[in-house]
C-alpha positions as CSV (number, residue, x, y, z in Angstrom):
1,M,163.5,79.0,130.9
2,S,162.0,82.4,131.9
3,E,158.3,83.1,131.2
4,S,157.4,86.1,129.0
5,P,155.8,89.0,130.9
6,P,152.0,89.2,130.5
7,T,150.8,91.6,127.8
8,A,149.2,94.7,129.2
9,A,145.5,95.2,128.4
10,P,144.7,98.0,126.0
11,V,143.1,101.2,127.4
12,C,140.3,103.3,125.9
13,Y,141.7,106.1,123.8
14,R,139.3,108.5,125.4
15,H,139.5,107.2,128.9
16,P,143.1,106.0,129.6
17,S,142.2,104.7,133.0
18,R,139.8,102.1,131.6
19,E,141.0,98.8,130.2
20,T,139.2,97.3,127.2
21,W,139.6,94.6,124.6
22,V,136.9,96.1,122.3
23,R,138.1,98.1,119.3
24,C,136.3,100.5,116.9
25,T,135.5,98.5,113.7
26,R,136.4,101.6,111.6
27,C,139.6,103.0,113.1
28,E,140.5,100.0,115.3
29,R,141.2,102.2,118.4
30,P,140.3,100.7,121.8
31,I,137.0,101.9,123.2
32,C,135.3,101.4,126.5
33,P,131.6,100.7,127.0
34,D,130.8,104.4,127.4
35,C,132.4,105.1,124.0
36,M,130.8,102.3,122.1
37,R,128.3,103.2,119.4
38,D,126.3,100.5,117.7
39,A,127.2,100.1,114.0
40,S,126.0,97.8,111.3
41,V,128.9,95.6,112.2
42,G,130.3,95.7,115.7
43,H,130.9,99.0,117.4
44,Q,132.4,102.4,116.4
45,C,133.9,105.2,118.4
46,P,132.1,108.6,118.7
47,E,134.5,110.3,116.3
48,C,133.9,107.7,113.5
49,V,130.2,107.9,114.1
50,A,130.3,111.7,113.7
51,E,132.5,111.4,110.6
52,G,130.1,109.0,109.1
53,S,127.2,111.3,109.8
54,R,128.9,114.1,107.9
55,T,129.7,112.1,104.9
56,Q,126.4,110.1,104.7
57,R,123.6,111.5,102.7
58,S,120.6,112.2,105.0
59,A,117.3,110.4,104.3
60,R,114.7,112.4,102.3
61,T,111.0,112.1,101.7
62,A,109.4,111.4,98.3
63,F,109.4,115.2,97.7
64,G,112.8,116.1,98.9
65,G,112.1,117.1,102.5
66,S,113.9,116.0,105.6
67,V,112.4,113.0,107.4
68,A,112.6,115.1,110.6
69,G,109.1,116.3,109.6
70,R,107.7,113.0,110.9
71,S,108.0,114.5,114.4
72,G,105.3,117.1,113.6
73,T,107.2,120.0,115.1
74,V,105.9,122.6,112.6
75,T,102.3,121.5,113.1
76,K,102.7,121.7,116.9
77,T,104.3,125.1,116.6
78,L,101.5,126.5,114.4
79,I,98.9,125.2,116.9
80,A,100.8,126.8,119.7
81,L,101.0,130.1,117.9
82,N,97.3,130.2,117.3
83,V,96.6,129.4,121.0
84,I,99.1,132.0,122.1
85,A,97.4,134.6,119.9
86,A,94.0,133.7,121.5
87,V,95.5,134.1,125.0
88,I,97.1,137.5,124.0
89,G,93.7,138.6,122.7
90,V,92.0,137.7,126.0
91,A,94.8,139.4,128.0
92,L,94.6,142.7,126.0
93,Y,90.9,142.9,125.0
94,G,88.9,140.7,127.3
95,I,87.1,137.4,127.3
96,D,84.9,138.4,124.4
97,T,87.7,137.7,122.0
98,L,87.5,134.0,123.0
99,I,83.8,133.6,124.0
100,P,81.9,136.0,121.6
101,R,78.4,137.1,122.7
102,G,77.1,137.8,119.2
103,G,77.6,134.4,117.7
104,L,80.4,132.4,116.1
105,F,81.3,134.8,113.3
106,T,79.3,137.9,114.0
107,N,81.0,139.3,117.0
108,V,84.0,141.4,115.8
109,T,86.1,142.4,118.7
110,Q,88.9,144.9,118.9
111,F,91.4,142.0,118.5
112,Q,89.9,141.0,115.2
113,W,90.0,144.6,114.0
114,F,93.7,144.8,115.1
115,G,94.9,141.7,113.2
116,G,92.3,140.7,110.7
117,V,92.3,141.4,106.9
118,L,90.9,144.8,106.3
119,G,91.4,147.3,103.4
120,P,91.0,150.8,104.8
121,S,92.0,152.2,108.2
122,V,89.3,151.7,110.8
123,A,88.3,153.8,113.9
124,Y,87.3,151.4,116.6
125,P,85.3,152.9,119.4
126,T,86.6,152.3,123.0
127,E,85.7,153.7,126.4
128,Q,88.6,156.1,126.1
129,G,87.6,157.3,122.7
130,Q,88.7,155.8,119.4
131,V,91.6,153.7,118.3
132,I,92.7,153.9,114.6
133,Y,93.9,150.7,113.1
134,T,95.8,150.9,109.9
135,G,94.4,148.9,107.0
136,I,96.2,147.3,104.0
137,Y,95.5,150.3,101.9
138,D,97.5,152.3,104.3
139,G,100.5,150.0,104.6
140,G,99.2,147.4,107.1
141,V,100.1,144.4,104.9
142,Y,101.1,142.5,108.1
143,R,97.4,141.7,108.3
144,L,97.7,139.2,105.4
145,I,99.8,137.1,107.8
146,T,98.4,137.9,111.3
147,A,94.9,137.2,110.2
148,M,95.6,133.5,109.9
149,F,96.5,133.3,113.6
150,I,93.4,135.2,114.9
151,H,90.0,133.5,115.5
152,Y,86.4,134.5,116.3
153,G,86.1,132.7,119.6
154,I,87.1,129.3,121.1
155,I,84.8,127.2,118.9
156,H,86.3,128.7,115.7
157,L,89.8,128.2,117.2
158,L,89.2,124.6,118.3
159,F,87.7,123.5,115.0
160,N,90.5,124.9,113.0
161,M,93.2,123.4,115.3
162,W,91.6,120.0,115.1
163,A,91.6,120.2,111.3
164,L,95.2,121.4,111.4
165,W,96.3,118.5,113.7
166,A,94.4,115.9,111.5
167,V,95.9,116.8,108.1
168,G,99.0,118.8,109.0
169,R,101.0,116.0,110.6
170,A,100.6,113.7,107.6
171,L,101.6,116.5,105.2
172,E,104.6,117.5,107.3
173,A,105.8,113.9,107.4
174,T,105.4,113.7,103.6
175,L,106.9,117.1,102.6
176,G,109.4,117.8,105.4
177,R,109.4,120.8,107.7
178,F,110.4,123.6,105.4
179,R,108.2,122.7,102.4
180,Y,105.3,122.1,104.7
181,A,105.8,125.4,106.5
182,A,106.0,127.2,103.1
183,L,102.8,125.5,102.0
184,Y,100.9,126.6,105.1
185,L,102.1,130.2,104.9
186,L,101.5,130.6,101.2
187,A,98.0,129.1,101.4
188,G,97.1,131.3,104.3
189,I,98.4,134.4,102.6
190,G,96.7,133.4,99.3
191,G,93.4,133.0,101.1
192,N,93.8,136.4,102.8
193,V,94.8,138.1,99.6
194,A,91.6,136.7,97.9
195,A,89.5,137.9,100.8
196,F,91.1,141.3,100.6
197,I,90.5,141.6,96.8
198,I,86.9,140.4,96.9
199,S,85.7,142.0,100.2
200,P,88.3,144.6,101.3
201,N,86.1,146.4,103.7
202,S,85.3,143.3,105.8
203,P,87.5,141.9,108.6
204,T,88.5,138.3,108.0
205,A,90.4,136.1,110.4
206,G,91.1,132.5,111.0
207,A,93.5,129.7,110.1
208,S,91.0,128.2,107.7
209,T,92.5,129.9,104.7
210,A,95.7,128.0,105.3
211,I,93.8,124.8,106.3
212,F,91.8,124.8,103.0
213,G,95.2,125.0,101.3
214,L,96.4,122.0,103.2
215,F,93.3,120.0,102.2
216,A,93.9,120.8,98.6
217,A,97.6,120.0,98.7
218,F,96.8,116.7,100.5
219,F,94.5,115.8,97.6
220,V,97.1,116.7,95.0
221,I,99.9,114.9,96.8
222,S,97.8,111.8,97.4
223,R,97.0,111.6,93.7
224,K,100.7,111.9,92.9
225,L,101.5,109.0,95.3
226,G,98.6,106.9,94.0
227,G,96.7,107.0,97.3
228,D,93.0,106.9,98.0
229,T,91.7,110.5,97.7
230,R,88.0,109.8,98.4
231,Q,88.0,110.7,102.0
232,I,89.8,114.0,101.6
233,L,87.6,114.8,98.6
234,I,84.5,114.3,100.8
235,V,86.0,116.5,103.5
236,L,86.7,119.2,100.9
237,V,83.2,119.1,99.5
238,L,81.6,119.2,102.9
239,N,83.7,122.2,104.0
240,L,82.9,124.0,100.7
241,V,79.1,123.4,101.3
242,I,79.5,124.9,104.8
243,T,81.5,127.8,103.4
244,F,78.7,128.8,101.0
245,T,75.8,127.9,103.3
246,L,76.6,129.5,106.7
247,P,76.4,133.3,106.9
248,G,79.5,135.2,108.0
249,I,82.1,132.9,106.5
250,S,84.6,134.4,104.0
251,W,84.1,132.2,101.0
252,A,86.8,134.2,99.1
253,G,89.3,133.4,101.8
254,H,88.5,129.7,101.8
255,V,88.5,129.4,98.0
256,G,91.7,131.5,97.7
257,G,93.5,129.3,100.2
258,L,92.2,126.2,98.4
259,V,93.5,127.4,95.0
260,T,96.8,128.5,96.4
261,G,97.3,125.3,98.3
262,A,96.5,123.2,95.3
263,L,99.0,125.2,93.2
264,V,101.8,124.9,95.8
265,G,101.0,121.3,96.3
266,A,101.4,120.6,92.6
267,I,104.7,122.5,92.5
268,L,106.1,120.4,95.4
269,A,104.7,117.1,94.1
270,Y,105.5,117.4,90.4
271,A,108.9,119.1,90.4
272,P,111.4,117.0,88.4
273,R,113.5,114.8,90.6
274,D,116.9,115.8,89.1
275,R,116.5,119.5,90.0
276,R,113.6,119.2,92.4
277,T,114.7,121.6,95.1
278,L,115.6,124.4,92.6
279,V,112.3,124.0,90.7
280,Q,110.3,124.0,94.0
281,A,112.1,127.1,95.3
282,I,111.5,129.0,92.0
283,G,107.9,127.8,91.9
284,L,107.1,128.9,95.4
285,G,108.9,132.2,94.8
286,V,106.7,132.8,91.8
287,V,103.6,132.2,93.8
288,L,104.7,134.6,96.5
289,V,105.5,137.3,93.9
290,A,102.1,136.8,92.3
291,L,100.3,137.2,95.6
292,I,102.3,140.4,96.3
293,G,101.5,141.7,92.8
294,L,97.8,141.0,93.2
295,T,97.8,142.9,96.5
296,L,99.6,145.9,95.1
297,A,97.3,145.9,92.1
298,K,94.3,146.1,94.3
299,V,95.8,148.8,96.5
300,V,96.7,150.9,93.4
301,S,93.3,150.4,91.8
302,V,91.6,151.9,94.9
303,T,94.1,154.5,96.0
304,A,95.2,155.9,92.6
């Protein structure tokens, strides 16, 4: 009696030269060790893993954001932008932009005039004559954004970046990247709009407008989640005391950022779950339109 020929070993569907007895638990095609992807049961091939990723709903935070925010990418990027702005200031206008000679908040260099909040156009004296910097009254609305990335020296910069690192990562992990970035920018702009309205003839710079907004949003969100808010409340009170005690600090900018951050935080935290993203987007849009309206109203009241 003749023996039956041995059965040939299956080969990987992606690598025909490799024999394998392992099959994908989803499509049952043979896969070699290089093609194996760990699954809840057994292994899957790369194509089935990709298909599962497309059909599986991505994980979300309590407020609808992507869990990718746990990496802190936006916070790191914001810190990098502030540091880059400081380096550009030194490169263009000298070391005085980073190490002021007149004190922490009293030395206003050409860099602060260039990018800080300021109502009217300003003639800045230089060795070559004068440089005219356009103010918000004259269309320089970019200052409402650039001002939150410019600082009065290295101490001012380091303090704000430490605060941003301390509170920003937790908020980014809770809200997700896009919601957190929107919170930061709206709070910063809100603080700068308040500074412009209250004291339009004074240059104002620093990330503290946005950071005060982060503090306020952290408080609101912690209350929503049922967390302990005593520590952040103490931090807020201490910073407000410093704001109203030390000379040269823009109290309007800090309070404006605080109020805007609390409002944005409430919109993100209390939006109804069934239509959360839509309500959050509309709410943040309303805040932005309101800030634009307040800016235009101030400009019209002065230039009309």
